[in-house]
C-alpha positions in Angstrom: 0.0 -0.1 -0.1 1.6 3.3 -1.0 2.0 5.7 1.8 0.7 9.3 1.1 2.0 12.6 1.9 -0.7 14.4 4.2 -0.1 18.0 5.0 -2.0 20.3 7.4 -1.2 23.9 8.3 -1.8 26.1 11.1 -2.8 29.8 10.5 -2.5 32.1 13.6 -4.8 35.1 13.1 -4.0 37.9 15.7 -6.4 40.9 15.8 -5.4 44.0 17.5 -7.8 46.9 17.5 -6.9 50.6 17.2 -9.3 53.4 16.3 -8.7 55.5 13.1 -10.9 57.4 10.8 -12.0 56.8 7.2 -14.8 58.8 5.9 -15.2 56.6 3.0 -16.1 53.6 5.2 -19.3 51.9 3.8 -19.2 48.7 6.0 -21.6 49.3 8.9 -21.0 52.9 8.5 -18.4 52.6 11.2 -15.2 54.7 11.2 -13.2 52.6 13.5 -10.7 50.3 11.9 -8.7 47.5 13.5 -5.2 46.4 12.3 -5.2 42.7 11.4 -2.1 40.5 11.5 -2.3 37.1 10.1 0.6 34.7 10.4 0.9 31.2 8.8 2.8 29.3 11.3 3.8 26.4 9.2 2.8 22.9 7.8 3.2 19.5 9.2 3.9 16.5 7.2 3.4 12.8 7.7 4.0 9.8 5.4 1.8 7.5 7.3 -1.4 6.2 6.1 -3.3 7.1 9.1 -1.0 9.6 10.7 -0.8 9.8 14.5 2.2 11.9 14.7 3.3 15.1 12.5 6.7 16.6 12.0 6.6 20.5 11.6 7.5 22.1 8.5 7.5 25.8 7.9 5.3 27.0 5.0 8.3 28.8 3.5 10.2 25.4 3.2 7.2 23.4 1.6 7.9 23.7 -2.2 4.4 22.7 -3.3 3.1 25.8 -1.8 4.3 29.1 -3.2 1.5 31.5 -2.9 -1.0 32.5 0.0 -4.1 34.5 -0.5 -5.9 36.2 2.4 -9.3 37.7 1.9 -12.0 39.2 4.1 -15.7 39.4 2.8 -18.7 41.1 4.1 -21.5 38.8 2.5 -20.1 38.6 -1.1 -18.4 41.9 -1.1 -14.8 41.9 -0.9 -13.2 44.0 1.7 -9.7 43.2 1.7 -7.6 40.7 -0.4 -3.9 40.2 -0.4 -1.6 37.5 -2.1 1.7 36.7 -1.1 4.1 35.1 -3.9 7.1 33.2 -2.5 9.1 34.1 -5.4 8.5 37.8 -5.1 9.7 39.4 -1.8 8.1 42.7 -2.5 4.9 41.0 -1.7 5.8 40.2 1.9 8.3 40.8 4.7 8.1 37.4 6.0 6.2 34.8 3.9 3.0 33.8 5.7 2.8 37.0 7.7 0.0 39.5 6.9 -0.6 43.0 8.2 -3.8 44.9 7.2 -6.7 47.1 8.6 -10.3 46.3 8.7 -13.4 48.4 10.0 -15.6 47.1 12.8 -17.9 44.5 11.5 -18.6 40.9 10.8 -16.5 39.1 8.1 -15.8 35.8 6.5 -12.0 35.2 6.5 -10.8 33.1 3.5 -7.2 31.8 3.5 -5.9 29.6 0.6 -2.2 28.3 0.4 -1.5 26.8 -3.0 1.0 26.4 -5.8 0.8 28.8 -8.8 2.6 29.4 -12.2 1.4 30.5 -15.5 -0.6 27.3 -16.1 -2.0 27.3 -12.7 -3.4 30.8 -11.9 -5.8 30.9 -9.1 -8.6 33.6 -9.1 -10.8 34.0 -5.9 -13.9 35.8 -6.4 -16.1 35.1 -3.3 -16.0 32.9 -0.1 -17.7 30.2 -2.5 -16.0 30.6 -5.8 -12.4 30.0 -6.9 -10.7 28.6 -9.9 -7.6 27.7 -11.6 -7.4 29.0 -15.0 -5.5 25.9 -16.7 -5.1 23.3 -14.3 -5.5 22.7 -10.5 -2.5 22.4 -8.3 -1.8 21.7 -4.5 -4.4 23.6 -2.6 -5.2 24.2 1.1 -8.1 26.2 2.2 -10.0 27.6 5.3 -12.9 29.9 5.8 -13.9 31.3 9.0 -16.1 34.0 10.5 -14.3 36.9 12.1 -16.3 39.4 14.3 -14.4 42.7 15.1 -16.8 44.2 17.9 -14.3 45.5 20.5 -11.1 47.2 20.8 -9.7 44.3 23.0 -7.2 42.2 21.3 -8.5 38.7 19.8 -6.3 35.9 18.9 -7.8 33.3 16.4 -6.0 30.1 15.6 -7.4 27.8 12.7 -6.1 25.0 10.5 -5.9 24.9 6.5 -6.9 21.5 5.2 -5.9 20.1 1.8 -8.8 20.2 -0.4 -7.6 18.6 -3.6 -7.3 14.9 -4.7 -4.3 13.7 -6.8 -3.9 11.2 -9.6 -0.6 9.6 -10.1 -0.2 7.5 -13.3 2.9 5.4 -13.3 4.2 3.3 -16.1 5.2 -0.3 -15.2 7.2 -0.4 -18.6 9.8 1.8 -20.1 9.0 5.1 -21.9 9.0 4.8 -25.6 11.4 7.2 -27.6 8.4 8.8 -29.6 6.4 9.7 -26.6 6.3 13.5 -25.8 3.3 14.1 -23.5 0.7 12.1 -21.3 -3.0 13.1 -21.4 -5.3 12.3 -18.7 -9.0 12.9 -19.1 -11.1 12.3 -16.0 -14.8 12.0 -16.4 -15.7 13.9 -13.2 -14.2 16.6 -10.9 -13.3 20.1 -11.6 -10.3 22.9 -11.4 -13.0 25.2 -9.7 -14.0 25.0 -6.1 -15.9 26.5 -3.2 -13.5 27.6 -0.5 -16.2 27.3 2.1 -16.8 23.7 1.3 -13.7 22.6 -0.3 -15.7 20.9 -2.9 -15.8 21.3 -6.6 -18.4 23.9 -8.1 -19.0 21.6 -11.1 -18.5 18.2 -12.4 -17.4 18.9 -16.0 -14.3 16.7 -15.7 -10.6 17.4 -16.3 -8.3 17.1 -19.3 -4.7 17.5 -18.3 -1.9 17.0 -20.9 1.6 17.1 -19.3 5.1 16.7 -20.5 6.8 13.5 -20.2 10.5 14.1 -19.3 11.4 10.5 -18.3 14.4 9.1 -19.9 13.8 6.6 -22.8 13.5 3.1 -21.3 12.7 4.3 -17.7 9.4 4.4 -15.8 7.3 7.7 -16.0 5.1 9.5 -13.6 2.4 11.9 -14.4 0.2 13.9 -12.0 -3.1 15.5 -12.1 -4.8 17.4 -9.2 -8.6 17.8 -9.1 -11.4 19.2 -6.8 -14.0 16.5 -6.0 -17.9 17.1 -5.8 -17.8 15.2 -2.5 -15.1 13.9 -0.2 -15.2 10.6 -2.1 -16.0 10.2 -5.8 -15.7 7.6 -8.4 -14.9 8.3 -12.0 -13.5 7.1 -15.3 -9.8 7.9 -16.3 -8.6 7.7 -19.8 -4.7 7.6 -20.2 -3.2 8.4 -23.5 0.5 8.9 -24.6 1.1 11.5 -27.4 4.0 12.1 -29.8 5.2 15.5 -30.6 2.5 16.2 -33.3 -0.2 15.4 -30.7 -1.0 12.1 -32.2 -2.4 9.3 -29.8 0.1 6.4 -29.5 -1.6 4.5 -26.7 -5.1 4.9 -25.0 -6.6 3.2 -22.2 -9.8 3.9 -20.1 -9.8 2.7 -16.6 -13.4 2.7 -15.2 -14.7 3.4 -11.7 -11.5 4.9 -10.2 -11.9 5.9 -6.7 -10.8 9.4 -5.5 -10.7 10.9 -2.0 -10.1 14.4 -0.8 -6.6 14.7 0.6 -5.5 11.4 -0.7 -3.4 10.1 -3.7 -4.9 7.6 -6.2 -2.2 5.9 -8.2 -2.8 3.9 -11.6 0.1 1.7 -12.7 0.3 -0.1 -15.8 2.0 -0.7 -19.1 1.9 2.4 -21.2 4.5 2.1 -23.8 4.3 -1.7 -25.0 1.3 -3.9 -25.7 0.8 -5.7 -22.3 -1.5 -8.4 -24.1 -4.8 -9.6 -22.8 -3.6 -10.5 -19.4 -2.2 -7.1 -18.5 -3.8 -4.7 -15.9 -3.7 -1.3 -14.6 -3.4 -1.3 -10.7 -5.4 1.1 -8.8 -3.8 2.0 -5.6 -5.1 4.4 -2.9 -4.3 5.1 0.7 -7.7 4.5 1.7 -9.0 1.5 -0.2 -7.8 -2.0 -0.9 -5.7 -2.2 -4.0 -7.6 -3.6 -7.0 -6.8 -4.2 -10.5 -8.8 -3.5 -13.8 -8.3 -5.8 -16.8 -7.4 -4.3 -20.1 
């Protein structure tokens, strides 16, 4: 049984109140603002199937998170939104520490920690709507009610949870020389999600084409992240190998593949040679008994 990487994070929200005037304040018509400091303490990591201990890892050291977005909403109205990019130190003094001011009122706080690049741009539009532009990547999320009603200091601690599922496609045979890409088509799930529930906002499926950099003759691994419509979801997965012109060299559909939020599902099988009628893709997860699906 493959052991899965399970990561949790602690967000420490410290609210310290001080009065200041803003004649343009439209929230509760209140002219008192409170400085708000949010600190992402770190992440903890375990390789156990059912973790009982956790080894602390600072968020700055976890390579699969390179951005953190903090937002406050009054209903669906955005009051404040700040994004820190690990690669751009002009966006932070210490990665994971935020300082901002809020007027008195009641808010929904949304915190997202995730991986971003040109193919994985995350847009947060409300407490219930966020989406990646091309493909989903590692994502942790938390929403929480925050009420600023007094000038007394308030400390709030919360935990970010991983809300994605991960598909890992592993070849049991060596890569062929003419294969350039691997395309994974999932019949369910989405690259859009509801930060409040952690679940997908649609079930339109995923088509993810990734480069295959494995050396010729070696085993390859291809990854896809997705958001599920429930904490557990079953769907079909089609695996294709493609040449440089986009022609399909191999295609196989594995039906009824189980996925679970915060778990890795691994499909292992021959992708570059004809495995014959007795071949099989192995379906492996960290939460169900391993099973095989015949070709």
